[in-house]
C-alpha positions as CSV (number, residue, x, y, z in Angstrom):
1,M,-12.9,32.5,-4.2
2,D,-16.5,33.6,-4.7
3,G,-19.0,30.7,-5.0
4,W,-16.5,28.1,-3.9
5,N,-16.2,26.4,-0.6
6,Q,-12.7,26.5,0.9
7,Y,-11.1,23.9,3.2
8,V,-7.5,24.2,4.4
9,V,-5.3,21.6,6.1
10,T,-1.7,21.6,7.1
11,I,0.1,18.2,7.4
12,A,3.8,17.8,7.8
13,E,4.1,21.6,7.4
14,L,2.5,21.4,4.0
15,T,-0.7,23.5,3.6
16,I,-3.3,22.3,1.1
17,C,-6.4,24.2,0.2
18,F,-9.4,22.4,-1.3
19,Y,-11.9,24.3,-3.4
20,T,-15.2,22.5,-3.9
21,E,-18.4,23.5,-5.6
22,Q,-20.5,21.8,-2.9
23,K,-19.9,21.7,0.9
24,I,-18.1,18.7,2.2
25,A,-17.8,17.1,5.7
26,I,-14.7,17.3,7.9
27,N,-13.7,13.9,9.1
28,D,-12.6,13.6,12.7
29,N,-9.1,12.5,11.8
30,F,-8.6,15.7,9.7
31,R,-9.9,18.1,12.3
32,P,-6.5,18.5,14.1
33,F,-5.0,19.4,10.8
34,C,-7.4,22.2,9.8
35,S,-5.5,25.4,9.2
36,K,-5.7,29.1,8.3
37,K,-2.2,29.2,6.7
38,E,-1.5,30.3,3.2
39,P,-1.7,27.2,0.9
40,D,1.3,25.6,-0.7
41,Y,-1.1,23.5,-2.9
42,T,-4.5,24.3,-4.3
43,I,-6.9,21.5,-5.2
44,W,-9.9,22.2,-7.3
45,F,-12.9,19.8,-7.6
46,Y,-15.1,20.4,-10.6
47,Q,-18.3,18.6,-11.6
48,V,-18.4,18.0,-15.3
49,E,-20.9,16.4,-17.7
50,E,-18.3,14.3,-19.4
51,L,-14.8,13.2,-18.4
52,K,-11.8,14.0,-20.6
53,E,-10.6,11.2,-22.9
54,F,-8.1,9.2,-20.8
55,P,-5.0,7.4,-22.4
56,T,-5.5,3.8,-23.2
57,V,-1.9,2.8,-22.2
58,W,-1.7,2.6,-18.4
59,A,1.4,2.6,-16.2
60,Y,-0.7,1.2,-13.3
61,E,-4.1,-0.4,-12.7
62,G,-5.5,-0.9,-9.2
63,I,-8.9,-1.4,-7.7
64,S,-9.7,2.3,-7.3
65,Y,-7.8,4.0,-10.0
66,V,-5.5,3.7,-13.0
67,A,-2.5,5.9,-13.8
68,A,-1.2,6.9,-17.2
69,P,1.7,9.1,-18.4
70,D,0.7,12.7,-18.9
71,G,3.3,13.4,-21.5
72,H,5.2,15.8,-19.3
73,G,7.1,13.3,-17.1
74,G,4.2,12.9,-14.7
75,Y,0.9,10.9,-14.5
76,W,-2.8,11.4,-14.7
77,R,-5.2,9.3,-12.7
78,M,-8.6,8.0,-13.6
79,F,-10.8,6.9,-10.6
80,R,-13.2,4.0,-11.0
81,D,-16.2,2.8,-9.0
82,A,-15.5,-0.9,-8.2
83,K,-19.2,-1.4,-7.1
84,R,-20.4,-0.4,-10.6
85,N,-18.3,-2.5,-12.9
86,N,-15.3,-0.1,-12.6
87,R,-17.2,2.8,-14.1
88,P,-14.9,5.8,-14.3
89,Y,-16.2,8.7,-12.2
90,A,-13.3,11.1,-12.0
91,T,-10.0,12.1,-13.4
92,A,-7.1,14.1,-11.8
93,E,-4.4,16.1,-13.4
94,Y,-1.3,17.1,-11.4
95,D,0.6,20.3,-12.1
96,W,3.6,20.0,-9.8
97,T,5.3,23.1,-11.1
98,N,2.4,25.3,-10.1
99,R,1.4,23.1,-7.2
100,R,-2.1,22.8,-8.5
101,I,-4.3,19.7,-8.8
102,N,-7.6,19.6,-10.8
103,V,-10.1,16.8,-10.1
104,E,-13.1,16.5,-12.4
105,Y,-16.0,14.2,-11.4
106,L,-19.3,13.2,-13.0
107,P,-22.7,14.0,-11.7
108,G,-24.0,11.3,-9.4
109,S,-20.5,10.8,-8.0
110,M,-20.8,13.1,-5.0
111,E,-20.4,10.1,-2.6
112,F,-16.7,10.0,-3.6
113,V,-16.1,13.7,-2.8
114,C,-18.5,14.4,0.0
115,E,-15.8,14.4,2.8
116,I,-12.4,15.9,3.1
117,E,-10.9,12.4,3.6
118,S,-12.4,11.1,0.3
119,C,-11.3,14.3,-1.5
120,F,-7.8,13.8,-0.1
121,F,-7.7,10.3,-1.7
122,H,-7.7,11.9,-5.1
123,I,-4.7,14.3,-4.6
124,A,-2.0,11.5,-4.8
125,W,-0.8,12.5,-1.3
126,E,2.2,10.2,-1.5
127,A,3.3,12.0,-4.7
128,V,2.7,15.4,-3.2
129,L,5.1,14.4,-0.3
130,M,7.7,13.1,-2.8
131,H,7.7,16.4,-4.6
132,E,8.2,18.2,-1.3
133,N,11.1,15.9,-0.1
134,R,8.9,14.0,2.3
135,I,7.8,10.4,2.5
136,L,5.4,8.1,4.5
137,L,6.8,5.3,6.6
138,H,4.5,2.5,7.8
139,S,5.2,3.0,11.5
140,A,4.0,4.0,14.9
141,L,5.6,7.3,16.1
142,V,6.1,7.9,19.8
143,D,7.9,11.0,21.3
144,T,10.1,10.0,24.2
145,T,12.8,11.6,26.4
146,F,15.3,10.3,23.8
147,G,13.4,11.8,20.9
148,G,11.1,10.2,18.4
149,I,11.1,6.4,18.0
150,L,9.5,4.9,14.9
151,F,8.3,1.3,15.3
152,S,8.0,-0.3,11.9
153,G,7.3,-3.7,10.4
154,P,4.6,-5.7,8.7
155,S,0.9,-5.2,9.6
156,G,0.0,-6.9,12.9
157,I,3.6,-7.1,14.1
158,G,2.9,-5.0,17.2
159,K,3.9,-1.4,16.2
160,S,1.1,0.3,18.3
161,T,1.7,-2.2,21.1
162,Q,5.4,-1.2,21.4
163,A,4.6,2.5,21.2
164,D,2.0,2.1,23.9
165,L,4.5,0.4,26.2
166,W,6.7,3.5,26.0
167,C,3.7,5.7,26.8
168,R,2.7,3.5,29.7
169,F,6.2,2.9,31.3
170,R,8.3,5.9,30.2
171,N,5.8,8.7,29.7
172,G,6.1,8.7,26.0
173,R,3.6,10.4,23.8
174,L,2.0,8.7,20.8
175,L,1.9,11.1,17.8
176,N,0.8,8.6,15.2
177,G,0.0,4.9,15.0
178,D,0.4,3.9,11.4
179,R,1.7,6.4,8.8
180,A,4.2,8.9,10.0
181,V,5.8,11.4,7.6
182,L,9.6,11.7,7.4
183,H,11.4,14.9,6.3
184,P,15.0,16.0,6.7
185,E,15.2,19.5,8.1
186,N,18.3,21.5,8.8
187,G,20.5,18.4,9.2
188,R,18.0,16.6,11.4
189,W,15.4,14.0,10.6
190,M,11.9,15.0,11.7
191,A,8.8,12.8,11.9
192,Y,5.2,14.2,11.8
193,G,1.8,12.9,12.8
194,S,-0.7,12.5,10.0
195,P,-4.5,11.9,9.6
196,Y,-3.8,8.2,8.9
197,A,-3.3,6.4,12.2
198,G,-4.8,2.9,11.8
199,S,-6.5,1.4,14.8
200,S,-4.7,3.8,17.2
201,R,-7.0,6.7,16.1
202,C,-4.2,9.0,17.2
203,Y,-4.1,12.1,15.0
204,I,-1.7,14.6,16.4
205,N,-0.5,17.5,14.3
206,E,3.0,17.7,15.8
207,K,6.5,16.7,14.9
208,C,9.6,15.5,16.8
209,Q,13.2,14.7,15.9
210,V,13.8,11.1,15.1
211,R,16.1,9.2,17.5
212,A,15.8,5.7,16.1
213,I,13.8,3.4,13.8
214,V,13.0,0.0,15.2
215,M,12.0,-2.9,13.0
216,L,9.9,-5.3,15.0
217,K,10.1,-9.1,15.2
218,Q,8.0,-11.1,17.6
219,A,9.8,-13.5,19.9
220,E,9.6,-15.3,23.2
221,Q,12.6,-13.3,24.6
222,C,13.7,-9.8,24.0
223,S,16.9,-9.1,22.0
224,L,18.1,-6.1,20.1
225,R,20.7,-5.7,17.3
226,N,21.8,-2.7,15.3
227,L,21.3,-3.3,11.6
228,G,24.0,-2.4,9.2
229,S,23.4,0.1,6.5
230,A,22.7,-2.5,3.8
231,E,20.1,-4.4,5.9
232,G,18.8,-1.2,7.4
233,F,18.2,0.2,3.8
234,R,16.2,-2.9,2.8
235,K,14.1,-2.8,5.9
236,V,13.4,0.9,5.6
237,F,12.6,0.8,1.9
238,S,10.1,-2.0,2.4
239,G,8.2,0.2,4.9
240,L,8.0,3.3,2.7
241,T,4.9,4.1,0.7
242,V,6.2,4.0,-2.9
243,N,4.4,4.0,-6.3
244,S,6.4,1.1,-7.8
245,W,5.2,2.0,-11.3
246,D,6.7,5.5,-11.1
247,M,10.5,5.2,-11.7
248,E,11.1,8.7,-10.4
249,F,9.3,7.8,-7.2
250,V,11.2,4.5,-6.8
251,S,14.6,6.3,-7.3
252,F,13.6,9.0,-4.8
253,A,12.5,6.4,-2.2
254,A,15.7,4.4,-2.7
255,D,17.8,7.5,-2.2
256,Y,15.8,8.4,0.9
257,A,16.1,4.9,2.4
258,E,19.9,4.9,1.8
259,T,20.3,8.3,3.5
260,I,18.1,7.2,6.4
261,A,20.1,4.0,6.9
262,M,23.3,6.1,7.1
263,Q,22.0,8.8,9.3
264,I,19.5,7.3,11.7
265,P,20.2,4.3,14.0
266,I,18.1,1.3,12.8
267,Y,17.5,-1.6,15.1
268,E,15.8,-5.0,14.9
269,L,13.9,-5.6,18.1
270,S,12.9,-9.2,18.8
271,C,10.4,-8.5,21.5
272,T,7.6,-9.5,23.9
273,P,4.7,-7.2,24.5
274,D,5.9,-6.1,28.0
275,E,8.3,-3.7,29.7
276,N,11.3,-5.8,28.9
277,A,11.1,-4.6,25.3
278,V,11.2,-1.0,26.6
279,K,14.2,-1.7,28.9
280,I,16.4,-3.3,26.3
281,L,15.8,-0.5,23.8
282,E,16.2,2.2,26.5
283,N,19.6,0.8,27.5
284,E,20.8,0.9,24.0
285,L,19.7,4.5,23.5
286,K,21.3,5.6,26.8
287,D,24.6,4.2,25.7
288,S,24.7,5.3,22.1
């Protein structure tokens, strides 16, 4: 488009094109995802003198944005500057039918849209994934000879540590350290790297077939148990990125977690940060 700057990224096989009036920087974590493919979604960033009137009844209020029903079964978002008394600086409208998102921002707010990562924050990425039958799992993804293993659990539990052990002792390959994308594809579950990788800083634009999901529990000795579908469902659901104020999203995530729990082996690994944790999981995967 003449007069517009164009930036294209492909993540989890979804291609998104950003159109901006001013040039923006490409963050290092997004560089592996830069693309020349035809876009699935177009995102337009407009500078305006005044924001549109936003609904006064909100479905959600957070530190950075509030969400309100758009009257068509979806939600608008209004973004606020927490450093300036929650001053609104941008609004976003999401047209899921036409796969278009419009973001309007005020003059003087360029700091919030000066990089592709900050622009990405405004597109409701988790909602984009939901509409494309994908979802984020808080996990470290390592590709192994058995297939992809997703290590999940609360922050600080040792997800990256366990993934690194597989890389060190079994020639595994870390694809993502924090937010892998899951997607069913032709009867198989695939996991994708993403630009969000936590402290691992591992941003690999690749995918692998999922072999197992491993819920971690720190312990003095290693042990492994196969979770049943009910417990597996609860553990997986707790690790998904879900907008709890959006009932469509909650229903989608619950269905997703239920299907995952029935189709992917889910284990609880009580583990130490050494090769013993690798061996006990490896033996299970060999025999199953």
